[in-house]
C-alpha positions in Angstrom: 2.3 39.2 -1.8 3.5 40.2 -5.3 1.2 42.2 -7.5 1.5 43.6 -11.0 1.6 47.4 -11.2 -1.8 48.8 -12.6 0.0 50.5 -15.4 1.4 47.1 -16.6 -2.0 45.8 -17.2 -4.0 45.8 -20.4 -7.6 46.3 -18.9 -10.5 44.6 -20.5 -12.7 46.5 -18.1 -12.7 50.1 -16.8 -14.4 48.9 -13.6 -11.8 46.3 -12.9 -9.2 48.9 -13.4 -10.9 51.3 -11.1 -11.4 48.7 -8.4 -7.9 47.2 -8.7 -6.3 48.6 -5.6 -9.5 47.8 -3.6 -9.5 44.2 -4.8 -6.0 43.7 -3.9 -6.6 45.1 -0.3 -9.6 42.7 0.1 -7.3 39.8 -1.2 -4.8 40.6 1.3 -7.4 41.4 4.2 -8.3 37.8 3.6 -5.0 36.2 3.6 -5.6 35.2 0.1 -8.9 33.2 0.8 -10.6 35.5 -1.7 -8.8 35.5 -4.8 -9.0 38.3 -7.2 -12.1 37.2 -8.9 -14.2 36.6 -5.9 -12.9 39.9 -4.4 -13.9 41.7 -7.5 -17.4 40.2 -7.1 -17.6 41.0 -3.5 -16.7 44.8 -4.3 -19.1 44.9 -7.0 -21.9 43.8 -4.7 -20.9 46.2 -2.3 -21.2 49.2 -4.7 -24.4 47.8 -6.1 -26.0 47.2 -2.7 -26.3 43.6 -3.2 -26.3 41.8 0.5 -26.9 38.2 -0.7 -24.9 35.9 -3.1 -25.7 32.5 -4.2 -22.5 30.4 -4.1 -21.0 27.2 -2.8 -17.8 29.3 -2.2 -17.3 29.4 1.4 -14.7 32.1 1.2 -17.6 34.6 0.5 -18.5 34.0 4.3 -15.3 36.3 5.1 -17.0 39.3 3.5 -18.9 41.4 6.0 -21.5 42.9 3.7 -22.3 39.7 2.0 -24.6 36.7 3.2 -23.8 33.7 1.3 -26.9 31.4 0.4 -25.6 28.0 -0.5 -28.6 25.7 -0.8 -32.0 26.0 -2.3 -33.5 26.3 1.2 -31.4 29.3 2.3 -32.4 30.8 -1.0 -36.0 30.4 -0.7 -35.7 31.5 3.2 -34.0 34.9 2.1 -36.7 35.3 -0.6 -39.5 34.9 2.0 -37.7 37.2 4.3 -37.5 39.8 1.8 -41.1 39.1 0.5 -40.2 38.3 -2.9 -42.4 35.8 -4.5 -40.0 34.1 -7.0 -36.8 34.9 -8.6 -37.8 35.5 -12.0 -34.9 37.1 -14.0 -35.9 38.9 -17.2 -34.2 36.9 -20.1 -31.6 38.7 -21.9 -31.8 39.1 -25.6 -29.6 37.2 -27.8 -27.9 38.8 -30.5 -26.2 37.2 -33.4 -22.7 36.2 -32.2 -23.8 35.5 -28.7 -23.2 32.0 -27.2 -27.0 31.5 -27.5 -26.5 31.4 -31.3 -24.4 28.3 -31.1 -27.5 26.3 -30.0 -29.1 24.1 -32.2 -31.8 25.7 -34.4 -34.7 24.0 -32.5 -33.4 25.3 -29.2 -33.3 29.0 -30.5 -36.9 29.2 -30.7 
């Protein structure tokens, strides 16, 4: 498997740069079933202590520290088991220039 030397890459994220070698190892260990992006997500989950991932991508099943939730029923069962009432993420504030500012005025309120 060919890879680009880290010093030849212009990094957009210091975290991606920091995890680069581990990402390549995970991609190799899964025979490429996990692509670079999926491996980066999996390693980020590991570092943050995230044990579940909602995804239709069955390649995540190859990651020992993740349990993939692929249907509403599996999500709800995991929430019930964790005794969480409902997933209510806090809305992110939008600032000018965000994708949200591209919404029609009536939808920005």
